[in-house]
N, C-alpha and C positions, 0 to 999 in steps of 0.2 A: 795467263797461261802461255807458255812458249814450248815449242818443240826442239829437240836436239837431233840434228842429222849428222853432226861431226862433233867429236870430242878430242881434244889433244891432237888434232890434225888427222884422226881416224874416223872413217865413216861408221855410223850406227846403222845396223841392219843394211838396207840397200841404198841408203843415203837419201831417201825420200820420206816425206811425211806419211805415216801409215793411217789406215782406215780407222783405227781406234782413237789416234789422236784427233782426227778430223771430226769423228763423232762427238768427243769431249769438247772440242772448241765450239761445235755448232750447239750442243746443248747448253754450255755455259753462256754463249751469246744470247740465246733464247730466253734463258732465265733471267739475265740481267736486263734484257729489253722489257720484259713483263713486270719485274719486281725491283729492279734496280732504282737507285736514287740518282737523278741527272746530276752530273758535275759540271759546275759553271766554266765556261771556257773564257780564256783572256784574248782570244781572237776577236779582232773587229769585223762586223758584218758588212 
């Protein structure tokens, strides 16, 4: 999930991430932490 603060060089709204987008991002993060399937990483530890 991504947000858009500018499209075609023009600001959307006030150019900041809004409260609804933040709530959606937080809800999605919580959902995937609780019920998501871990994806293996190719990074070495």
